[in-house]
N, C-alpha and C positions, 0 to 999 in steps of 0.2 A: 260523243254523247248523243242521245236521241234528240231530234229536233221537234219542238212543240208545234211549229208552224213553218210552212215553206217560205223562203225568202222571196220577195217580189222583184228585186233588182239588185244589181251589183253595187258594191260600195263605192263611195267617192274617195277623195284623197284621204290618206291616213294621217298619222301623226308623226312627230319628228323623231329622227334617229339620234342617238347619242352614244359615245364610247369614251372610256377612260375616266379620269377623275375630274372633279369640279371643286372650286373653292366654296366652302360652306358659308351659308348665311344663317345666322342663328336668330330666332325670334327673341325679343328682349322684353316686351311689355304688353300688357293689355289682355283683353279677352275677345272672343269672336263668336259670331254665328250661333249664339244660344248655348254654347257649352264652354266650361272653363278650359282655357287653352293657353294660358300665359306661361312664361318661363322667367327665371330670375335674371334681370338685366345686369346684376353685378358680376355674373360669371363671365369668364373670358375665353371659353372654348366651346365648340359644339357639345362636347361631353358635359361640361358644367352647366351650359346654358339650357340643357334639357331637364334640369333637376325637377322642375315643377310638373313636367309631363308625367313623371312617375306618381305624383299625388292625384292626378286626375282619375276619375272613375266614371264608368259608363252610366248611361240612363237607360230607360226602356227595359225590355225583358232581360238584357244583359246585367241589369242591376239587381235582379231578383235572387234571393237566397234559396238555392235549390241544389240538389245533387251533390251536397257536401261543399258547395262553393258559394260564399256569401258575396255576391256582386262580382264585378270584373275590374281588376286593378293592375293586371299585367305583371310587369317585372318590378313593381314597387318593392323596395327593401333590398333589391339586389344591386350589384355594381352597375354603373353606367359606362358603356364603352362606345367609342366612335369607330365606325367602319367605313372603308373606302374601297374595299376589294371583295370579290365574291368569296374568296377563301375565308376572310374574317367574318363576313356576314353569315355564312353557313356554319362556321365554327360556333358562334355564340347563339344563333337561332336554334340550333339542334341540341344545345347543351342541356343537361338535366336541371341545372340551377337557374334561378330567376335572373334575368338581365333586362336592363333598359338599353336598347341598341339604337344608336343614333346613326342614321345613314347620311353621310356627308358628301356623297358623290353619285355620279351615274354609274351603276354597276351592271355590266353586261352579263347575262346568263350564258353559260357555256356547258353543255350544248344548248342551242336555242330550244326554248320550250321547257327548260329545267324548272322544276318547282321545288323550292327548298322545304324540307319537312320540318316545320316549326314545332318545337316542344312546348309544353305547358309553361305558364308563368313568364311570359315575355311581353315586353312593350317594344315594338319596332316602329321608329318614328323618323321622319325625314327632318334634316336640319334646314330650316327655311324651305326654299324651293329646290335645294340641291339634291335631295334624295330621290333618285330615279332607279327603278328596277326595269331593265330593258331586255325584252325578248324572253321573259319568263315570269315566274311569280312565286306564290307560297301555297303550301299544302298543309292542312291541319287534319290529322288522321283521327281514328277512333279513340275517344277518351281524352284527347288533347283539350285543355281548358285554360281559362284565364289568360287570354291572349288579346292584346290591343295592337292594331295596325293603323297608324295615323300619319297624316301629312306627307304621304308618299305619292309619287307618280309612278304607276306601273303600266307599261305600255309595250307595244310593238313586237308581239310574237306572231302577228299576222303573217301567213305563209303564202299569200297570193290567191287563196280560194275563199270566196265569200262564205259559202255554207260548208265550211271545212269539217269533214267527218273523219279525217285521218289523224289530225293533230289535236290531241286533247290538252291544249296549252292555255290554261286559264290564268287570270291575274291572281285570284284567290279562290281556292277550292277547299271545301270542308266536308269531310266524310265522318259523321258521327262525333263531331266536336261539340263542346258546350261552353257557354260564357265567353263569347267573342264579341269584341267591339271593333267595327270597321268605320273609321271616322276621318273626314276631311282629306280624302284621297282623290286623285285624278286617275281614273282607270279607263284605258282606251286602246283600240286597235289591236285586239288580241285574236289569235287563231280560233279560239273557242269562246268560252264565257268570260265575262268580266268578274262576276261572282257566281260560283256554284255552291249552294248550300244543300248538301245531300245527306241521305242515309241517317235521318233523324237528328241532324245538327239542331241544337236548340239553345235557348237563352242567348239569342243573337240580336245585337242592335247594329243597324247600318244607318249612319247619319252624316249629313253634310258632305256627301261625296259628289263628284262629277263623273257620271257614267256616260261615255260618248263614243261616237264613231265606231260602232260595232254592230254585228249581226245579233249574237246571242248575249243579252245584257246580264240578266240576273235570274238564274234558274233555281227553283227550290223544290225539292222532292226526292225522286229516285227511291221511294219507299212505299210499302203498303200500310205502314203504321201512320197513325195520326196523333203525334205526340209533341211536335215542335212548337215552340213559342218564339215569335220573331217580331221585332219592332223595326220599321223602316220609315225614317222621317228626314225632311229637309234635304233630299237628294235632287240633283238636276240630271235628268235623263234626256239627252239630246242627240239627234241623229243616230238613233238605235232602232233596229227593226223588230225584234221579238224578245220575249222574256223580259217584260218591263214592269214588274217581274211576273214570271209565271210561277204561281204558288200552289203546289200540289200537296194535298194531305197535311195541312198545317192546323194544329189544334187551335192556336190563337195567332192570327196575323193582323197586326195593327199598323196601318199605313196612314201617315198624316203629313200634311204640309210639303208634299213632294211636288216638283215641277217637271212635267213631261212635255217636251217640246219637239215637234216635227217641223223643221223648216221647209217651206214650200220651194219647189224648183230645184231640189237637189236630187242626187241619184240614190240616196238612202231614204226609203219610205217605211213608215211604221206598219207592221201587220196588226198589232194589238197593243194595248196598254196594260193596265193591271188585270190579271187573270186569276180568278179563284177556281181551282181545279180539284177534282176528287171530292174529298170530305172536308175541305178547308172551311174554316169559319174566319171571315175577314171583316174588319171594321176599317172603313176608308173615309177619312175626314179631311176637309179643308185643303184638298190638293187642287192643283191647277193643271188642266190638260189643254194644250194648244196645238191644233192641227193634226191631232192623232186620229188614225183610223181605229175603230172599235176600242174606244178608250177604256171601257170597263166591261169585262165579260165574266161569265160564270158558267160552270157546269151545272146541270140540273141537281146534282147531289151536293153542291156547295152552298153555303150561306154567305151572303154578302150584304152588309148594311152600309149605306152611303149617307153621309151628312156633310152639307156645306161645301161641296166641291164646285168648281167652276170649269165650264167647258167652252172653249172658244175655237170656232172653225173645225170642230170635230165631226166625224161621220161614222156611220155604222152602229155597232152594238154599244149600248150603254145600259147596263143591267144591274139589278139588285134583287134581293129576295131572301127570305128566311130570317132567322134570328141568330145573333152571334154572341157577343159578350161585352162586358163593360171593362175597358182597359184600366180604369182607375181602381178596379179591384186588385190589380197587380202592382201598379206604380202610379205616381203622380206625374202629370205633364201639363203643359200649357199650349194651347193652339194659337197660331198666328192666323189672322184673317186671310181667307183664301185669296182675296184680291191683292194682298201684299206679298204673296208667295214668290212670284217671278223676281221682283226686285230684291227681296230678302235673300232668296236662295242663290241668285246669280252673284250677289255681293259677298255672301258668306261661305259658299261651298268651295271645296277643293283645298289644296295645300296653301298655307299662308307663308309669305316671305317676310312680311313686316306686320306688326300689330302696333297701332298707334303711330308714332312718328320717328322711331329709331330702329336701326338694325345694327348688328355687330358683325364685322367682317373678321372671321376667324383665320388666324395664320398660325404657323408653327411656333411663333414667338409670342403670341398673345392676340389681343383683340383691340381694334381701334373703333370706337363708336363714331358713327357718321350719321348725318341727317338723311333720312329717306325722303327724297324730294318727289312729290307728285303734283303736277300741274293739270288743271282742268280747262278744257275748251268747250264752249257751248255757244251756238249761234244766237240763242235766245237771251244771252246775258247772264245765265244762271251759273256760269263758271267764272274762272279768273280772267279768261281771255275769250274773245269772240272769233279769233282766227288761229289756225295752227301755227302760222309763221310767228305770230306775236308770242306764243308760248315758247317756240324755239329761240326767239330773240332773248327771252328771259333766262335761258340757261347760261350760266357763267362760262366764260372761256376757260378751257383746261379743267373742266369739272372732274373731280376725282372719284365720283360714285355715280351710279345710274340715276338718270332722271326719267321718270315715266310721265308722258303726256297723255292723259285720258281725254279722248274726244267723244263727246256725247253725240247721239244720232243726229244726222242732218247732212245736207250737201254743202260742202265748203268749196266755193269757186275761187280758187287762189293757186298760186304757185308756192311751193315750200322748198327751202334750201337749208340743209343741216351742214354748216361749214366744218371744215376739217379740224378746227380747234375746239369742237364740242362733241367729244366721244361719249359713248355710253348713253345714248338717247333712245328711248322707246316711244314710238307713237302707236297707240292702240285704241281701237274703237271700243266703246262700252256697250254697244247695242247687242241684241240677241243674235244677230247675224252679221256677217262681214259685208252684207249689202246695206246695212243701216247707216254706216258712215262712209261717205264718198268724198274724196278730195279730187277735184276735176278742174282742168283748164284746157285751152285750145290753141296754144302756141304751136307753130310748126317751124321747120328749119328756115323757111322763107318769110316768116312773120317779121315785120319791121319792129325794132325796138322803139319804145316810146321816146327815148332821148335822141333819136335820129342817128345813132352810132352804127347802124347797119342792121343786119338780121340776126336772129338768135342762133342759127346753125342747128345741126341735129342735136348735139349734146345740150345746147342751151334751151332747147324746146321743152325740156322735161317738166312735167307737172310737179313731181317731187324729185329732188336731187339730194342724195345722201352721200356726202363727202367725208364723213367722220367714221372712224373705226368703231366697231362694236355697236353699230346701229341696228335697231330692231323695228319691224313694223308688224302689227298683229291685228287681226279681226277687223279689216277695213278694205275698202276698194280705192284704187288709184287709177284714174282715167285721163286719157287725152282724147277729147271729143272734137278735134279739128275735123272740119267737114271738107273732104277732098272734092266732093261734087260741086260745092259752091265756090271753090277756089281754083277752078281749072284755068283761070287767066293768070295764075301765079306759078312760080316754080318753088321747089323745096318743100315737098309734101311729107317728108319724114317728120313724124310727130311722136316724141317719146313720152310715155306715161311716167315711168320710173327709171331714173339713172342712179346707179351705185358706182362710186369711185373710192372704195375703201376696203379694208380687210375685216373679216369676221362680221359679215352682214347676215342677219337672220330674218327671213321673211316667212311668217307663219300665218296660215289661214287668211290669205289676202286674195283679192281679185285685181289683176293688172290688165287693163283693157286699152286697146288702140287699134290701129290698122298697120301701117308700115312703121317698123322700128319701135315697137311697143316698149320693150324692156331692154335697156342698155346696161349690161353688166360689165363694168370697166374696172380699172385700177387707178390709183392716184397718180401713178407714173409708170412708164413702160417697164422700168426695172423693179417696181414694187409688186409684192404679192397682194392679190385682192380676192379673198375667198368669200363665196356667197352660198348660203344654204336656204333653198326655198322648198317649203313643204306644205301639204294640206291646202294647196292653192290652185288658182286658175290663172292662166295667161292666154289672152285673146288677141289675135291679129292675123295678118296675111303675108307680108313681105319682110323677110329678115327680122322677124319681130322678137327674136331673142338673140342678141348680138353683143360683141365686145371681147375684151381680152382677159376677163376675169377667170378664175378657177372656180367654177360654179356647179353646184349639184341641184337638180330639180327632181324631187322625190315625192312619190305618192300624190301627184298633182294631175290636173287636167289641162291639156293644151288644146284650145279650141280654135279651129280654123274658120275664117270668115271670107266671104267674097269681097272683091275690090269695090270701090265706089260705084263702078259702072255695071255691077252684077256679074263680072267675069270671075270664074274660079281659077286660082293659080297663085303660087307663091312659094316661099321658102320659110321653114321654121327657124332654123338657127343659121347664124353667120359668125362663127368664132374667128377671132384674130389673135390666136394664142402665140405667145413667145415660144421659141423652140425648147426652152428648158422648163416650161410650165405645163400644167394640165389645163385643158379647156373646159368643155361642157360635158357633164354626165347627166343624162336623163334616165331615170330608173324607176321602176314600179309605178309607172304613170299611164295615162290614157291620152291618145290623140284622137280627136273627133271634130265634128262641125258639119253644118248644113252646106256642104260644097260638093262639087261634082267629083266623080271617081277619077283617080289617076291624074290629078291636076296639081298636086303639091309635092315638092321635094322636102326631104328631111332637113336638108341644108346645103350650104355652099361655103367655100373657103374664102374668107375675107382677108386678103393681104392689105391691111390698111395702109394707104399712102403708097401702094406699090412695093411694100417692104418684102423683099425676097427672103429675108432671114427668118420670117415668121413661119411657124408650122401649125396652122389652125387644127384644132382637135375637137371632135364631137363623138361621143359614144352614146348610143340609144340602146338600152337593154331592159329585158323583162318588162316591156311596155306594150300595151294594146294599141295597135295601129289600125285606123279605119281605112276603108278602100280609097280614101282621098290620096293616099301616098302612092307615088309612082313606083313602078317595078324597078326602075333605076333611080334610087332615091337621092343620090348625091349629085351635085352639079359644080362645074367650074365657075370661077368668078375672076374678073379683071385680068384674064389671060393666064391665070395660074391653074394648073391641073389639080383637081381634088385628090387624085390618086397619089400625088407626091406629098400629100399631107396626111393627117391622121383621122380617118373616119371609119367607123365600124358599128356593127349591131351585135346583139347577143340575145338569143332566146326571146325575141319579140313574138307577139301573138296577134291575132286578128286578121281581117281580110287584106290589110295593107302590109303584112309581113311577107317575107320571102326567104328563099334558101340561098346558100352561099354561092357566089359567082364573082367573076372579075369585076363586075359592076355593082356588087353588093357584098362587100367583105363582112365576114362574121368572125367574131373572136372564138378561139378555142377555149375549152374549160380552163386551161392553165393561164391563158391570157386574161380571161375574165376574172380570175382570182386576184389579179393585180389591178383591176379596174373596179374597185368597190368604193363605197362612199368614204370609208376611212382613208383610202389612198388619196382622195381629193382633199379632204379636210385636214389630214395630218394630226397635229397635236390639239387642234381646236375641237372642243365639244360644244356644239350649239345647245343652249339651254335657255329656258324662259327666265 
């Protein structure tokens, strides 16, 4: 599709991958974020639990009686079906009859980029946070009407090109549709647009969505006519470059209470915010713009009326002019105060897993109601606990359901350990950025324990140690700030920021920072499987700073190289110690960079821990951008073992640090690469929030 504005820079880490099915979580009570969103807590399956979704109706222009359609109510009155496969989703979404379609799994589009052609009179809704559409999306064609898309995560059709002009793979595309409600979704990391409203699509309401980590966010237009009526409210646009939205030739565009956020210091920068183009008449009310370049722009032919908006650290064009319209002529609405928009939208947007205090875990034989436990940590005493460890201590041993520990912004100088008898713990920062919550300490391998029992050793030096299965960390920073320069009179300078020794560890949108031995990805025991999936994240260090015997994937992330304490450039990224019958480290779709000297870093070396000759360390680096810091012979021996006797390879890397196949730089063939994908590493496990 045409590009409204040229991108300024390359994207940062994308979002998580998922494949296969997932256990459904059904919402059972309450309401959220300004729209009726409850379901009947007495029902015992995702299908039955979605009953009240069918009675929800749209607000805004999607509620207007026009074109023979009185409001937007989707598949209300039709059967409710639960789908977990692409075949079933497509079967019901394209059917001529009305349906309420409950998506209760992560469904992978095949081929990648596939857009299901949705027919009229459909409600497509995610079951809790289980409903993911991966690698494709939905298409609503000419005349399609009365469609609701809610509570879904639609993600990851991104094909590796930031300003992709070849792959028209959107999350939701509408060409000439009307009466459509897009509500409480998480849309991200697509090859083209997150939402494209084209060719006179009208009576559209887009509300309470998270639109993030994308180049082209929300494009409206592709027509010479000026007939469309569109409402856009309470959406969170974050880390998006252009089309935020770009609104071309809209008769009535009503935008209110949206939160547009451009985080500083990332590799995605905004080109512009709300843009009234062509003959558009736009009313923009009580929205909040933070860090955006050119937050509000208009063409000379467009009319744009601003009222009550807040602008924080914005630069460039901020325009208004002309006369527009009164939205209350068409429908009623209530504005939130602009100052409240960031907190309200962050709390209420996107898919909902639980409303109130209960969830229902749906199984083939029924549903067991369980308490949805959320603990809050705040340094200032406004939460239940003032330290993260205190919250972990409060989790009961053998907990049968997930416990979410919400950590309010602040720096928490402490060590945290999640013991093996406390599975299903999530520690997540509640700030706007992963930099807002920092867990930090400065133990090293040589640091003496306070009880006089010796030193911590490498594994014991970790700031955060996750020893329980199904651990998750999200939206925060974990740091070991041990100062090597000030401790040259001691030995044991290895200093771990994060150690995992468990299976099914999911690290999403985190920053892990240290020097030597930053990230230890281990297993609970040599004979046990320990899978780790790290995505959307940063790992910072210099010597062996991603190491261990886990089966680990690093996807869509940034690996940042740093100089040693004395200013010298040089080090190794990975040091796997993989068992012969396991897979080691897979780095894919990522970036290696850093302010270091050229040709001073190895991709890695083979760690035969304890001199164990039975190990076969493995690392594959593929489809990753390598800076010129990487040596032309990127792999190195360690401990007297030849790396060539172990498993090290590359595949289709790019950048000035990449190279061609040679005896010192093995490259996978296409056939070999087909067996070294993310799914080969993770097997039956589907990482999901």
